[in-house]
C-alpha positions as CSV (number, residue, x, y, z in Angstrom):
1,X,-241.2,-232.9,223.1
2,X,-240.0,-229.3,221.9
3,X,-237.2,-227.5,222.9
4,X,-237.9,-225.1,225.6
5,X,-236.5,-221.9,227.1
6,X,-237.9,-220.3,230.0
7,X,-237.3,-216.5,231.3
8,X,-237.0,-215.3,234.7
9,X,-236.8,-212.1,236.4
10,X,-234.6,-212.5,239.4
11,X,-233.8,-209.0,242.1
12,X,-230.9,-209.2,244.2
13,X,-230.5,-207.2,247.1
14,X,-226.6,-204.8,247.0
15,X,-223.5,-206.8,247.9
16,X,-225.2,-209.8,247.3
17,X,-223.0,-212.7,245.3
18,X,-224.5,-215.6,243.1
19,X,-222.4,-218.8,242.5
20,X,-220.9,-219.1,239.2
21,X,-223.2,-221.6,237.1
22,X,-221.6,-224.1,234.7
23,X,-224.1,-225.8,231.9
24,X,-224.7,-226.6,228.6
25,X,-227.4,-223.1,228.3
26,X,-227.3,-220.0,227.4
27,X,-228.1,-217.4,230.0
28,X,-229.1,-213.6,229.4
29,X,-228.8,-210.4,231.4
30,X,-230.3,-207.4,231.4
31,X,-229.3,-205.2,233.7
32,X,-232.7,-203.1,235.2
33,X,-231.2,-201.0,237.7
34,X,-228.2,-200.9,239.5
35,X,-224.8,-202.5,238.7
36,X,-223.3,-205.9,238.3
37,X,-220.1,-207.4,237.8
38,X,-219.9,-210.9,235.9
39,X,-216.7,-212.4,235.3
40,X,-214.9,-209.2,236.6
41,X,-216.7,-206.3,234.0
42,X,-219.0,-204.4,235.5
43,X,-222.4,-204.1,233.6
44,X,-224.6,-201.0,234.5
45,X,-228.6,-200.4,234.1
46,X,-229.3,-200.8,230.2
47,X,-226.6,-203.4,229.3
48,X,-227.3,-206.2,228.2
49,X,-224.7,-209.8,228.1
50,X,-225.5,-213.0,226.6
51,X,-223.2,-216.4,227.6
52,X,-222.7,-219.7,226.4
53,X,-222.8,-222.6,228.3
């Protein structure tokens, strides 16, 4: 079986919170519109974040 990754598009309403996830894979975030605060860092349109699990 091949190792595979999944890409998904999520759209959140303003002031939405999303719980911290602890898992052994990576997360990649690209902010397409608006702003997001991830672990105390504010990201805005055009920002990219890569995190390891």
